[in-house]
C-alpha positions as CSV (number, residue, x, y, z in Angstrom):
1,X,78.9,110.8,112.6
2,X,79.4,107.1,113.1
3,X,82.9,105.8,112.5
4,X,83.0,102.1,111.4
5,X,86.2,100.2,111.9
6,X,87.2,97.9,109.1
7,X,84.0,96.4,107.7
8,X,85.3,94.7,104.5
9,X,86.1,91.0,104.0
10,X,89.3,90.0,105.8
11,X,90.9,86.9,107.2
12,X,91.2,87.8,110.8
13,X,90.8,91.3,112.3
14,X,89.7,93.7,109.5
15,X,93.0,95.4,108.9
16,X,94.0,92.5,106.7
17,X,91.7,93.3,103.9
18,X,90.9,90.5,101.4
19,X,88.1,92.3,99.4
20,X,87.4,96.0,99.6
21,X,84.1,95.5,97.8
22,X,82.4,93.0,100.1
23,X,81.2,93.5,103.6
24,X,82.8,90.9,105.9
25,X,80.5,87.9,106.2
26,X,80.9,88.0,110.0
27,X,79.1,91.4,109.9
28,X,76.4,90.7,107.3
29,X,76.0,91.6,103.6
30,X,76.5,94.6,101.4
31,X,72.7,95.1,101.4
32,X,72.6,94.9,105.2
33,X,75.3,97.6,105.4
34,X,73.5,99.8,102.9
35,X,70.3,99.7,105.1
36,X,72.4,100.7,108.1
37,X,74.0,103.6,106.2
38,X,70.6,104.7,104.8
39,X,69.0,104.7,108.3
40,X,71.9,106.7,109.7
41,X,71.7,109.3,106.9
42,X,67.9,109.5,107.3
43,X,68.6,110.5,110.9
44,X,71.2,113.2,110.0
45,X,74.1,111.0,111.0
46,X,77.2,110.9,108.7
47,X,79.1,107.7,107.9
48,X,82.9,107.4,108.1
49,X,84.6,104.2,107.0
50,X,88.1,103.0,107.9
51,X,90.3,103.4,104.8
52,X,93.0,100.7,105.2
53,X,95.1,101.6,102.2
54,X,98.7,101.1,103.4
55,X,98.4,97.3,103.4
56,X,96.2,94.4,102.7
57,X,96.0,90.8,103.9
58,X,97.7,87.8,102.4
59,X,94.3,86.7,101.0
60,X,93.8,89.9,99.0
61,X,93.2,88.9,95.4
62,X,96.3,90.6,93.9
63,X,98.6,89.2,96.6
64,X,97.2,85.7,96.1
65,X,98.4,86.0,92.5
66,X,101.9,86.9,93.7
67,X,101.8,83.9,96.1
68,X,100.9,81.6,93.3
69,X,103.2,83.1,90.5
70,X,106.0,84.5,92.7
71,X,108.2,87.1,90.9
72,X,106.5,86.1,87.6
73,X,103.2,87.6,88.8
74,X,101.7,90.4,86.8
75,X,100.6,91.9,90.2
76,X,104.0,91.8,91.9
77,X,104.5,95.6,91.3
78,X,101.3,96.2,93.4
79,X,103.6,95.4,96.4
80,X,107.2,95.8,97.4
81,X,108.3,92.3,96.3
82,X,111.8,91.1,95.7
83,X,113.9,87.9,95.7
84,X,114.4,86.2,99.0
85,X,112.0,84.7,101.5
86,X,109.6,85.6,104.2
87,X,108.3,84.2,107.4
88,X,105.7,82.1,105.5
89,X,108.4,80.5,103.2
90,X,106.7,81.9,100.1
91,X,109.8,81.9,98.0
92,X,110.0,85.7,97.8
93,X,110.3,88.6,100.2
94,X,107.8,91.4,100.6
95,X,107.5,94.5,102.7
96,X,105.0,94.2,105.5
97,X,103.6,96.9,107.8
98,X,105.9,97.2,110.7
99,X,107.2,93.6,110.3
100,X,103.7,92.0,110.6
101,X,103.9,89.6,107.7
102,X,100.1,89.1,107.5
103,X,99.8,92.8,106.5
104,X,101.3,93.2,103.0
105,X,102.4,96.7,102.2
106,X,100.8,98.1,99.0
107,X,102.9,100.0,96.5
108,X,101.0,103.3,96.6
109,X,103.3,104.8,93.9
110,X,101.9,102.3,91.4
111,X,99.2,104.0,89.2
112,X,97.2,100.8,88.9
113,X,97.1,100.4,92.7
114,X,96.0,104.1,93.2
115,X,93.4,103.8,90.5
116,X,92.0,100.6,92.1
117,X,91.8,102.2,95.5
118,X,90.3,105.4,94.2
119,X,87.7,103.3,92.4
120,X,87.0,101.5,95.6
121,X,86.3,104.9,97.4
122,X,84.0,106.0,94.6
123,X,82.2,102.7,94.9
124,X,81.8,103.2,98.7
125,X,80.3,106.7,98.0
126,X,78.0,105.3,95.3
127,X,76.9,102.2,97.3
128,X,76.8,103.5,100.9
129,X,76.9,107.3,100.4
130,X,79.8,107.5,102.9
131,X,80.8,111.0,104.2
132,X,84.5,110.4,104.9
133,X,87.4,108.1,105.7
134,X,89.5,107.5,108.7
135,X,92.8,106.6,107.2
136,X,94.6,103.8,109.0
137,X,98.3,104.4,109.7
138,X,98.2,107.6,107.7
139,X,101.7,108.3,108.9
140,X,102.8,105.4,106.7
141,X,101.0,106.5,103.5
142,X,102.9,107.9,100.6
143,X,102.4,111.6,100.6
144,X,101.8,111.7,96.8
145,X,99.1,109.1,97.2
146,X,97.6,111.1,100.1
147,X,97.6,114.3,98.0
148,X,95.8,112.5,95.2
149,X,93.3,111.0,97.7
150,X,92.6,114.5,99.0
151,X,91.9,115.7,95.5
152,X,89.5,112.8,95.1
153,X,87.9,113.7,98.4
154,X,87.5,117.3,97.5
155,X,85.8,116.4,94.2
156,X,83.7,113.4,95.1
157,X,81.3,114.9,97.6
158,X,80.9,118.2,99.5
159,X,82.4,118.1,102.9
160,X,83.9,114.6,102.4
161,X,86.4,114.3,105.3
162,X,89.7,112.6,105.6
163,X,90.9,111.9,109.2
164,X,94.4,110.4,109.5
165,X,95.7,108.1,112.2
166,X,99.1,109.5,113.3
167,X,101.3,108.3,116.1
168,X,104.3,110.5,116.0
169,X,106.2,113.1,113.9
170,X,105.2,116.5,112.4
171,X,101.4,116.2,112.0
172,X,101.6,119.0,109.4
173,X,103.0,116.5,107.0
174,X,99.7,114.6,107.1
175,X,97.2,117.4,107.8
176,X,97.2,120.3,105.3
177,X,95.5,121.5,102.2
178,X,97.0,118.5,100.2
179,X,96.5,115.8,102.8
180,X,94.1,115.0,105.6
181,X,91.6,117.5,106.9
182,X,92.4,116.3,110.5
183,X,94.7,113.8,112.3
């Protein structure tokens, strides 16, 4: 298998996703990536993408709406937003991954967020025939979300693999019949 780090449109380093449906322009186009995936599959090589689902970048379309409309945004519940202020002086506070304000934590208990991300994964299988996901900071993912993602993985494609990044703790929380296949 070939594991690709974050390949989707981002502002800086890939883990600050701006668009889960568009290959980062620094890497090429969606059509270019499809050709790469097709060539790998033709040679018996599986494709694993980096699933960055704990957080997005500040340029992610739903968070741009929050930045523009503040607590009045229809998308504010996609994130952990409340009154206050942040390091960017946005006029509201939001939870970020480990204090990195450019990585805005998604609310993975929100059904709209889950449905959006699951549709993204279905699209990656449809468009690139991916064979699995490496889940960025799996140790931060909501366990309910992870269980639903595992259900999707088990139904979407035979032998679709979920590999979770974990740094500490009881790995059995993230690797079991209702979570990742491996960590």
